[in-house]
C-alpha positions in Angstrom: 65.1 21.8 41.7 67.8 23.5 43.7 66.5 23.2 47.2 63.9 22.5 49.8 63.4 24.0 53.2 61.9 22.3 56.2 60.3 24.7 58.7 60.9 24.4 62.4 59.2 26.7 64.8 55.7 27.9 65.3 53.7 31.0 64.5 49.9 31.3 64.5 49.6 32.7 61.0 52.5 30.6 59.5 54.3 33.7 58.2 57.5 32.7 56.3 59.8 35.4 57.9 59.0 34.1 61.4 60.2 30.6 60.7 63.5 29.1 61.8 64.7 27.4 58.6 66.8 24.3 58.2 68.0 23.4 54.7 67.3 20.0 53.2 68.2 20.4 49.5 68.1 16.6 49.2 64.5 16.3 50.4 62.0 17.0 47.6 58.3 16.4 47.8 56.8 14.2 45.1 53.6 15.1 43.2 51.9 11.7 42.9 49.2 13.0 40.5 51.8 14.5 38.2 53.8 11.2 38.1 50.5 9.3 37.5 49.6 11.5 34.6 53.1 11.1 33.1 52.7 7.3 33.3 49.3 7.5 31.6 50.7 9.6 28.7 53.5 7.0 28.3 51.0 4.1 28.3 48.7 5.9 25.7 51.7 6.3 23.4 52.7 2.7 23.9 49.1 1.3 23.4 48.8 3.3 20.2 51.5 1.2 18.5 50.0 -1.3 16.1 51.1 -4.6 14.5 53.8 -7.0 15.7 56.0 -4.1 16.8 53.3 -2.8 19.1 52.6 -6.3 20.5 56.2 -6.9 21.3 56.7 -3.4 22.8 53.7 -3.9 25.1 54.8 -7.4 26.1 58.3 -6.1 26.9 56.8 -3.3 28.9 54.6 -5.7 31.0 57.5 -8.0 31.9 60.0 -5.3 32.9 58.6 -5.1 36.5 58.9 -8.9 37.0 62.4 -9.0 35.5 63.4 -6.1 37.7 62.2 -7.6 41.0 63.9 -10.9 40.1 67.2 -9.1 39.6 66.8 -7.2 42.8 65.9 -10.4 44.7 69.0 -12.3 43.4 71.4 -9.4 44.2 69.9 -8.9 47.7 70.2 -12.6 48.4 73.9 -12.6 47.4 74.6 -9.5 49.4 72.9 -11.0 52.5 75.0 -14.1 52.3 78.2 -12.1 51.9 77.4 -9.8 54.8 76.3 -12.8 57.0 79.5 -14.8 56.4 81.8 -11.8 56.8 80.2 -10.5 60.0 80.1 -14.0 61.5 83.8 -14.6 60.7 84.9 -11.3 62.1 82.8 -11.8 65.2 84.4 -15.2 65.9 87.8 -13.5 65.8 87.1 -11.8 69.1 87.2 -15.2 70.9 89.9 -17.0 68.9 91.1 -18.3 65.6 91.2 -21.5 63.5 94.7 -23.1 63.6 93.9 -25.3 60.7 92.9 -22.4 58.4 92.8 -18.9 59.6 90.2 -17.9 57.0 87.6 -20.2 58.7 85.3 -19.0 61.4 84.4 -21.0 64.4 81.3 -22.4 62.6 83.3 -24.2 59.9 86.4 -24.8 62.0 84.3 -26.8 64.5 81.6 -27.9 62.2 81.5 -31.5 63.4 82.8 -31.8 66.9 81.9 -35.1 68.6 78.7 -35.1 66.6 77.4 -31.9 68.2 75.6 -29.1 66.3 77.6 -26.0 65.6 75.3 -23.6 67.4 75.2 -25.7 70.6 79.0 -26.2 70.5 79.6 -22.5 70.1 77.5 -21.9 73.2 79.4 -24.5 75.2 82.7 -22.8 74.3 81.3 -19.5 75.5 80.0 -21.0 78.8 83.3 -22.7 79.6 86.3 -21.2 77.9 88.7 -23.9 76.9 91.8 -24.6 78.8 94.6 -26.4 77.0 93.5 -29.7 78.5 90.1 -29.3 76.7 91.7 -28.8 73.3 90.5 -32.2 72.2 86.9 -30.9 72.1 87.9 -28.8 69.1 91.6 -29.0 68.5 91.5 -26.6 65.5 89.8 -23.7 67.3 92.1 -21.9 69.7 91.8 -18.9 72.0 94.2 -16.1 71.6 95.9 -16.9 74.8 97.1 -20.2 73.2 99.5 -18.2 71.1 101.8 -18.3 74.1 103.0 -21.2 76.2 101.7 -21.5 79.9 105.1 -20.3 81.2 104.9 -17.1 79.1 101.6 -15.8 80.5 100.4 -15.9 84.1 96.6 -15.7 83.5 95.3 -16.7 80.0 91.8 -15.3 80.7 93.1 -11.8 80.8 94.7 -12.3 77.4 91.4 -13.5 76.0 89.6 -10.6 77.6 91.9 -8.0 76.2 91.8 -9.6 72.8 88.0 -9.7 72.9 87.8 -6.0 73.7 90.6 -4.7 71.5 89.4 -6.6 68.4 85.8 -5.5 69.0 86.9 -1.8 69.5 88.9 -2.0 66.3 85.9 -3.2 64.3 83.6 -0.5 65.8 86.1 2.2 64.9 86.4 0.9 61.4 82.6 1.1 61.0 82.4 4.5 62.5 85.3 5.7 60.4 83.6 4.6 57.2 80.5 6.5 58.2 82.4 9.6 59.2 84.6 9.7 56.1 81.5 9.5 53.8 79.3 12.4 54.8 76.7 14.1 52.7 76.8 17.9 52.7 74.2 20.1 51.2 74.3 23.9 50.9 71.1 25.9 50.9 70.3 29.1 49.0 71.3 31.2 52.0 74.7 29.5 52.4 73.8 27.2 55.3 75.4 23.8 55.1 73.7 20.6 56.4 75.9 17.5 57.0 74.2 14.2 57.2 75.4 10.6 57.5 73.2 8.4 55.3 75.0 5.2 56.2 74.5 5.5 59.9 71.6 4.0 61.8 68.8 1.8 60.5 67.7 3.5 57.4 64.1 2.4 57.8 62.9 5.9 58.9 64.3 7.5 55.8 62.8 4.7 53.6 59.4 5.5 55.1 59.9 9.1 54.2 60.9 8.3 50.7 58.0 5.9 50.1 55.6 8.5 51.5 56.4 10.8 48.7 59.7 12.6 49.2 63.1 12.3 47.4 66.2 12.2 49.5 69.0 12.6 47.0 71.9 10.3 47.5 70.3 8.2 50.2 69.8 5.2 47.9 72.9 5.7 45.8 75.9 3.4 45.0 78.2 5.0 47.6 75.6 4.6 50.3 75.2 1.0 49.3 78.8 -0.1 49.7 79.6 2.0 52.8 76.5 0.7 54.5 77.2 -2.9 53.6 80.9 -2.8 54.7 80.2 -0.7 57.8 77.4 -3.1 58.8 79.8 -6.1 58.7 82.2 -4.4 61.1 79.4 -2.9 63.3 77.8 -6.3 63.9 81.1 -8.0 64.4 82.3 -5.5 67.0 79.8 -6.6 69.6 77.8 -3.4 69.7 74.2 -4.2 70.6 72.7 -4.1 67.1 71.1 -6.1 64.4 71.4 -6.4 60.6 67.7 -6.3 59.9 67.0 -2.6 59.6 70.1 -1.9 57.5 69.2 -4.8 55.3 66.0 -3.0 54.3 68.1 0.1 53.5 70.6 -2.0 51.5 67.8 -3.7 49.6 66.2 -0.4 48.7 69.6 0.9 47.5 69.8 -2.1 45.2 66.2 -1.5 44.0 66.9 2.2 43.3 70.1 1.4 41.4 68.4 -1.4 39.4 65.6 1.0 38.4 68.2 2.7 36.1 68.0 -0.4 33.8 64.5 0.6 32.5 63.5 4.2 31.6 59.9 3.3 32.8 61.2 3.4 36.4 64.2 5.7 36.0 62.1 8.6 34.8 59.0 8.2 37.0 59.4 8.6 40.7 55.9 7.2 41.3 56.7 3.9 39.5 60.1 3.8 41.2 58.4 3.7 44.6 56.5 0.5 43.6 59.9 -1.2 43.1 61.2 0.3 46.4 58.3 -1.2 48.2 59.2 -4.6 46.8 62.8 -4.0 47.7 61.9 -3.3 51.3 60.1 -6.7 51.4 63.2 -8.4 50.0 65.2 -6.7 52.8 63.2 -8.4 55.5 63.3 -11.6 53.6 67.1 -11.6 53.4 67.4 -10.6 57.0 65.1 -13.2 58.5 64.4 -15.7 55.8 60.8 -14.6 56.0 59.4 -13.7 52.5 55.7 -13.6 53.6 56.6 -11.5 56.7 58.6 -9.2 54.4 55.6 -8.5 52.2 53.5 -7.7 55.3 56.3 -5.6 56.8 56.4 -3.5 53.6 52.7 -3.1 53.6 52.3 -2.4 57.4 55.4 -0.4 58.2 57.1 1.4 55.3 54.9 1.6 52.2 52.5 4.5 51.7 50.9 3.3 48.4 50.5 -0.5 48.1 48.2 -1.6 45.4 47.7 -5.3 44.5 50.3 -5.3 41.7 52.9 -3.9 44.2 52.0 -6.7 46.7 52.5 -9.4 44.0 55.8 -7.9 43.0 56.9 -7.5 46.6 56.0 -11.2 47.1 58.1 -12.2 44.1 61.0 -10.1 45.1 61.0 -11.4 48.7 60.6 -15.0 47.4 63.6 -14.7 45.0 65.8 -13.1 47.7 64.9 -15.9 50.2 65.4 -18.7 47.5 68.8 -17.2 46.6 69.9 -17.1 50.2 68.8 -20.8 50.6 70.6 -21.8 47.4 73.8 -20.1 48.5 73.4 -21.7 52.0 76.2 -19.6 53.5 76.4 -21.6 56.8 75.7 -25.0 55.2 72.7 -25.6 57.5 70.2 -26.1 54.6 67.8 -24.0 56.5 66.1 -20.7 55.6 64.9 -20.0 59.1 67.3 -18.5 61.6 66.0 -19.8 64.9 64.2 -23.0 64.0 62.6 -24.5 67.1 60.1 -27.3 67.6 57.9 -27.2 70.7 56.6 -30.7 71.6 54.6 -29.5 74.6 51.4 -27.5 74.3 50.7 -24.4 76.4 48.3 -24.5 79.3 45.6 -22.1 80.3 47.2 -21.1 83.6 50.2 -19.8 81.5 48.0 -17.1 79.9 48.4 -14.9 82.9 52.2 -15.0 82.5 52.0 -14.4 78.8 49.7 -11.4 79.3 52.2 -10.0 81.8 54.9 -10.2 79.2 52.6 -8.4 76.8 52.0 -5.6 79.2 55.8 -5.3 79.9 56.6 -5.3 76.2 54.2 -2.4 75.7 55.5 -0.5 78.7 59.2 -1.1 77.9 58.7 -0.3 74.2 57.1 3.1 75.1 59.8 3.9 77.7 62.5 2.9 75.3 61.1 5.1 72.5 60.8 8.1 74.8 64.2 7.8 76.5 66.0 7.0 73.3 64.3 10.0 71.7 65.5 12.3 74.5 69.0 10.9 74.4 69.4 11.1 70.6 68.0 14.6 70.6 70.5 15.6 73.3 73.3 13.9 71.4 72.6 15.9 68.3 72.4 19.2 70.0 75.3 18.9 72.5 79.1 18.7 72.2 78.7 15.0 71.5 77.7 15.6 67.9 81.2 16.9 67.1 83.0 13.8 68.5 81.1 10.9 67.0 84.2 8.7 66.7 85.0 9.2 70.4 81.4 8.5 71.2 81.5 5.1 69.4 84.8 4.3 71.2 83.3 5.0 74.6 80.1 3.0 73.9 81.8 -0.1 72.4 84.3 -0.2 75.2 81.6 0.0 77.8 79.5 -2.6 76.1 82.4 -5.1 75.7 83.7 -4.7 79.2 80.2 -5.2 80.7 79.3 -8.0 78.4 82.4 -10.2 78.7 81.9 -11.6 82.2 78.4 -13.0 81.4 77.9 -15.9 79.0 74.7 -14.6 77.5 75.8 -11.0 77.0 79.1 -12.2 75.4 77.2 -14.2 72.8 76.5 -13.1 69.3 72.9 -11.7 69.3 71.7 -14.3 66.8 73.1 -17.2 68.7 71.7 -15.8 72.0 68.2 -15.6 70.5 68.4 -19.1 69.1 69.6 -20.4 72.5 66.8 -18.5 74.5 64.1 -19.8 72.1 65.3 -23.5 72.4 63.2 -26.2 74.0 65.0 -28.2 76.6 64.9 -32.0 76.2 66.6 -34.8 78.1 70.4 -34.3 78.1 70.3 -30.8 76.6 72.2 -27.9 78.1 71.9 -24.9 75.8 74.6 -22.9 77.7 73.2 -24.0 81.0 69.6 -22.9 80.3 68.3 -26.4 80.6 68.3 -27.0 84.4 67.9 -30.6 85.5 68.4 -30.0 89.2 66.6 -27.4 91.3 69.9 -26.2 92.8 70.9 -24.9 89.4 68.1 -22.4 89.0 69.6 -19.6 91.1 72.7 -19.2 88.9 70.7 -19.2 85.7 68.2 -16.6 87.1 71.0 -14.3 88.1 72.7 -14.6 84.7 69.5 -14.0 82.8 68.6 -11.1 85.0 72.0 -9.5 84.4 71.7 -10.1 80.7 68.2 -8.5 80.6 69.2 -5.3 82.4 72.5 -5.1 80.4 70.7 -5.3 77.1 67.7 -3.2 78.1 69.8 -0.3 79.3 72.7 -0.3 76.8 70.2 -0.6 73.8 68.6 2.7 74.8 71.9 4.6 74.5 73.3 2.6 71.6 70.4 3.0 69.2 71.2 6.2 67.3 75.0 5.8 67.2 76.7 6.9 64.0 77.3 3.3 62.8 75.0 1.1 60.7 72.7 -0.7 63.2 69.2 -2.0 63.6 66.7 -2.5 66.4 64.9 -5.8 65.5 67.3 -8.3 67.1 68.2 -6.2 70.1 64.4 -5.9 70.9 64.0 -9.7 70.4 67.0 -10.3 72.7 65.6 -8.0 75.5 62.2 -9.7 75.4 63.6 -13.2 75.1 65.8 -12.6 78.1 62.9 -11.5 80.3 60.6 -14.2 78.8 63.2 -17.0 79.5 63.7 -15.6 83.0 60.0 -15.7 83.7 59.6 -19.2 82.1 62.5 -20.5 84.2 61.0 -19.1 87.3 57.6 -20.7 86.6 59.4 -24.0 85.8 61.2 -23.7 89.2 57.9 -23.2 91.0 56.4 -26.2 89.3 59.3 -28.4 90.4 58.9 -27.1 93.9 55.1 -27.5 94.1 54.1 -30.1 91.4 50.9 -31.1 93.2 49.6 -27.5 93.6 46.1 -26.9 92.3 47.5 -24.1 90.1 49.4 -26.7 88.1 46.5 -29.2 87.8 46.6 -28.8 84.0 50.0 -30.4 83.9 48.6 -33.7 85.2 51.7 -34.5 87.3 53.9 -34.7 84.2 57.6 -34.6 84.8 58.1 -31.7 82.4 55.3 -29.2 82.0 56.7 -25.8 81.4 58.6 -24.7 78.2 60.8 -21.6 79.1 61.8 -21.2 75.5 58.2 -20.5 74.5 58.2 -17.7 77.1 61.3 -16.3 75.5 59.5 -16.3 72.1 56.4 -14.6 73.5 58.5 -12.0 75.4 60.6 -11.2 72.2 57.4 -10.6 70.3 56.0 -8.3 73.0 59.0 -6.1 73.2 59.5 -5.9 69.5 55.9 -4.9 69.1 56.2 -2.3 71.8 59.2 -0.7 70.2 58.3 -0.8 66.5 54.4 -1.0 66.6 54.5 -4.1 64.3 51.6 -6.5 64.6 50.6 -8.8 61.8 54.0 -8.7 60.1 55.7 -9.4 63.4 53.5 -12.5 64.0 54.2 -13.9 60.6 57.9 -13.1 60.8 58.2 -15.0 64.1 56.3 -17.9 62.7 58.7 -18.1 59.7 61.7 -17.5 61.9 60.9 -20.4 64.3 58.8 -22.7 62.1 56.5 -23.3 65.0 52.7 -22.9 65.1 52.2 -24.3 68.6 52.3 -21.0 70.3 50.8 -18.8 67.5 47.6 -18.0 69.6 49.5 -16.8 72.7 51.8 -14.7 70.4 48.8 -13.1 68.7 47.3 -12.3 72.1 50.5 -10.9 73.5 51.2 -8.8 70.5 47.7 -7.2 70.7 48.1 -6.5 74.4 51.6 -5.0 73.8 50.2 -2.8 71.0 47.3 -1.5 73.1 49.6 -0.7 76.1 52.3 1.0 73.9 49.7 3.0 72.0 48.1 4.2 75.3 51.5 5.4 76.6 53.0 6.7 73.3 51.3 6.4 69.9 54.6 6.8 68.0 57.0 4.0 67.4 60.7 4.2 67.3 60.8 4.9 63.5 58.4 7.8 63.7 60.4 9.3 66.5 63.6 9.0 64.5 61.9 10.8 61.6 60.9 13.6 63.9 64.5 13.9 65.3 65.9 14.0 61.8 63.4 16.7 60.8 62.2 14.8 57.8 58.7 15.7 56.4 56.3 12.8 56.9 52.6 12.6 56.8 51.4 9.6 58.8 48.3 8.3 57.1 47.6 5.9 59.9 47.2 8.5 62.5 44.0 10.5 63.4 44.5 14.2 64.0 42.3 16.5 66.1 42.6 19.8 64.2 42.7 23.2 65.9 42.9 25.5 62.9 40.8 26.4 59.9 41.8 26.3 56.3 42.1 30.0 56.2 44.6 30.0 59.1 46.7 27.3 57.4 47.0 28.9 54.0 49.6 31.4 52.9 48.0 34.5 51.3 50.9 36.9 51.1 52.9 35.0 48.5 54.2 36.2 45.2 52.0 35.4 42.1 52.2 35.7 38.4 49.6 38.0 36.7 48.9 36.5 33.3 47.9 39.9 31.9 51.2 41.6 32.7 54.4 41.6 30.6 56.3 38.9 32.4 59.9 39.0 31.1 62.6 36.5 31.7 64.3 39.0 34.0 61.3 39.6 36.2 60.4 35.9 36.3 64.0 35.0 37.3 63.9 37.6 40.0 60.6 36.1 41.3 62.1 32.7 41.3 65.3 33.7 43.1 63.2 35.5 45.8 61.0 32.4 46.2 64.0 30.1 46.6 65.7 32.5 49.1 62.5 32.8 51.2 62.4 29.0 51.6 60.0 27.8 48.9 62.3 26.2 46.4 59.9 23.3 46.1 56.9 25.6 45.9 55.5 27.5 42.9 53.5 30.5 41.7 49.7 30.8 41.3 48.9 32.3 37.9 46.0 34.8 38.1 43.8 36.6 35.6 42.9 39.6 37.8 42.0 37.8 41.0 40.8 34.6 39.3 43.0 31.5 39.6 43.8 30.2 36.1 46.9 28.0 36.7 49.9 27.1 38.8 53.6 26.6 37.8 56.1 25.0 40.1 59.5 26.5 40.7 61.3 23.6 39.1 59.1 23.8 35.9 59.6 27.6 35.7 63.4 27.2 36.2 63.5 24.6 33.4 61.5 26.9 31.1 63.7 29.9 31.8 66.8 27.9 31.1 65.4 26.9 27.7 64.8 30.5 26.8 68.0 32.1 28.1 69.4 32.3 24.5 66.5 34.6 23.6 67.6 37.3 25.9 66.5 38.8 29.3 63.7 40.9 27.7 61.8 37.9 26.3 58.2 38.1 27.2 56.7 34.9 28.6 53.1 34.0 28.3 51.0 31.6 30.5 47.9 29.9 29.3 45.2 32.0 27.6 47.3 35.1 27.3 49.6 33.5 24.8 46.8 33.1 22.3 46.4 36.9 22.1 50.1 37.5 21.4 49.9 36.6 17.7 53.1 34.7 18.1 54.2 31.8 16.0 54.4 28.4 17.8 57.8 27.0 17.3 58.8 23.8 19.0 62.3 22.6 18.7 65.8 22.8 20.1 66.2 25.8 22.4 62.5 26.7 22.5 60.4 26.7 25.6 57.0 25.4 24.6 56.8 28.0 21.8 58.9 31.0 21.0 58.4 33.8 18.5 59.5 37.3 17.6 58.2 40.4 16.1 57.2 40.5 12.4 56.2 43.0 9.7 55.7 46.4 11.4 56.9 45.0 14.7 60.5 44.3 13.8 61.7 45.8 17.1 59.3 43.9 19.2 60.9 41.7 21.9 60.9 37.9 21.4 58.2 35.9 23.1 57.9 32.4 24.8 54.9 30.3 25.5 55.1 28.6 28.9 51.7 27.0 28.7 53.1 23.5 28.4 54.7 23.9 31.9 51.6 25.2 33.6 49.1 23.2 35.6 45.9 24.7 34.1 43.7 22.8 36.5 45.4 23.1 39.9 43.7 21.2 42.7 41.7 23.7 44.7 39.5 23.8 47.9 37.1 26.3 49.2 38.1 28.7 51.9 35.4 27.1 54.0 36.7 23.6 53.4 37.3 21.5 56.5 40.9 20.8 57.6 39.9 17.1 57.7 39.3 17.2 53.9 42.6 19.0 53.4 44.3 16.3 55.3 42.7 13.6 53.2 43.7 15.3 50.0 47.3 15.5 51.0 47.3 12.0 52.3 45.3 10.2 49.7 46.3 12.1 46.6 49.8 13.0 47.5 49.8 16.5 46.1 52.4 19.1 46.8 50.0 22.0 47.3 46.4 23.0 47.5 45.1 26.3 46.1 42.4 28.0 48.3 39.6 29.9 46.4 36.4 31.6 47.3 33.8 31.6 44.5 36.7 31.1 42.0 38.7 34.0 43.4 42.2 33.2 44.6 42.8 33.4 48.4 46.0 31.6 49.0 48.0 28.3 48.9 48.5 25.5 51.5 51.9 23.9 50.9 52.5 20.4 52.0 55.6 21.3 54.0 53.7 24.0 56.0 50.8 21.6 56.5 53.2 19.0 57.9 54.7 21.5 60.3 51.2 22.2 61.6 50.5 18.5 62.1 53.6 18.2 64.2 51.8 20.4 66.8 48.5 18.5 66.6 47.9 15.9 69.2 
């Protein structure tokens, strides 16, 4: 198929000439029923085999899916380990280098410093940058200012600041350059050129579109895989407020799509391919968070459109293999699969529920505000002069982010380290970058630092998400919520220390330590992430697998539910649905309820070109019809086949084009038959090389008769039809549940018009 058009604009009658048209030759709707029928034909042929050969063939067919998901899981785990190690190493270079071995990052260079854990020591270095007198703490890790002697530079901190900014800017420009130098350009039938950058952004919105029944050519290809992976490494290392989690889902789906080429069963059937892509999406979350169960639920809840039991089991297997591979490689030598493992020894108290609910309300409010403001900003960015200066845009944003982040310990941290620090529970003697306050006089400083970090992340994330670099929204959302949660928890802890005998704190029983600020950070992170992405069950399970803690599972469940209610009340669409709308991708949300305002007759197109089965349809006339259809914007459409005014079949443009290509050697005057008319042509059915279904020529007294071709094999002789009086609700269910491309509208068997899926989706965009 040569093209597909997505319609923008609005007309009451949905007349094609009135539409403003954007070309998306790379977006093709999938006919799920057609793919299902193809698979059933293949299975019938396979089951017909007898004997040992048949048993072996059927056995091999049944294990292909399991073998494929295992391959995908192993490759995804290896890729995740490679990306994690490279991004961590490059990120460390912003603050210094390892004098013992320049190829080592700070994690391995200072792996065992005075018996302290790596993460905690990294945070100490960030809180109090080392002077030369402190070199004994980690003699091998040195800041960039130590390249010079004290007499050569007046203020070492300025050298470290400039190195931090310049290295971060360089990494961001490398990432943006990789995206900019690998565009995808598509030309429509009218000459319009659409340029897209598949490797930018999260990738999850496009994965949702693909799994809902559309093909975006090139989005899951080899070039996209390597550019996304390399660009992600530099993007994360640069210091831009981003995460690896969304891009990991895209990378995993690229691996799954490429791996499908191993077996014809998945290579030649787009419906079966999507089963593997759903499993790959689960592996993407598993390799991002080390959360295989959460990955399966994420694929089910967020991205998959069709998720039968067999797909769930394969997704589970794929996510499990990816997580096991990552644990086996053990890239950071921690022997842990969870990223932010925490153990809360103290239980929560009933008086804390009010604070938790407040975090839930804030998460829903902020998530909705974030989605709306980010939507407006990204839309403005794509329609203003900024869209032509994407490298300069990245340069401005990364410079702003690094300059504003450097003065504050928490904004300067790597996002993963920051979340781990905010989630931590304070015990006697712990510091965690100053978050563990043992004297009441220290609360003021920590509250100020956390407040600055919260506003810094909350504002910059709004303008950063949507940049033309690989980036995600999971960890930034966790960081924002965790900063606010830790701020609230620290404030409550301060109040308890001031008024330990207050009746409000009776549940504490006068204990010296009653409040766990890290738990507030965990709850706040869940609330904001739910408000932004609309995740619920999968989010709860992911956080449980991330932290390994069940102590606060009930408050998290309550807060997530509150955040979901509040965010749905303000804005029913999550960030991914808004990104789909901005990109103009067709997407039928099967989880949304629509209040319809039009009838089936108003939605159908009645003035379209048809094929009369009783006319002499030559190759020339059919080619002219096909060209006109493509030019008018229906390259993914087709032609109803009529016998008078009775509907007898339907042929898609792609099938007609294929049939015409196979008959071009017969000449332009070849007469083509569809369905029952071919039986009256007394032509000889010839199937073979160069034939289209069947071809024949004149014989006997008809030596000068033109050749003929039977196109019946390409015709849908039982197109799905609805009555002119059918409710639009039923039409919605048919498109949603059956995944068809089109619906024919009839009245007492007489053809009235066609409702195309694209046109119907355009109508749904206007429905509240």
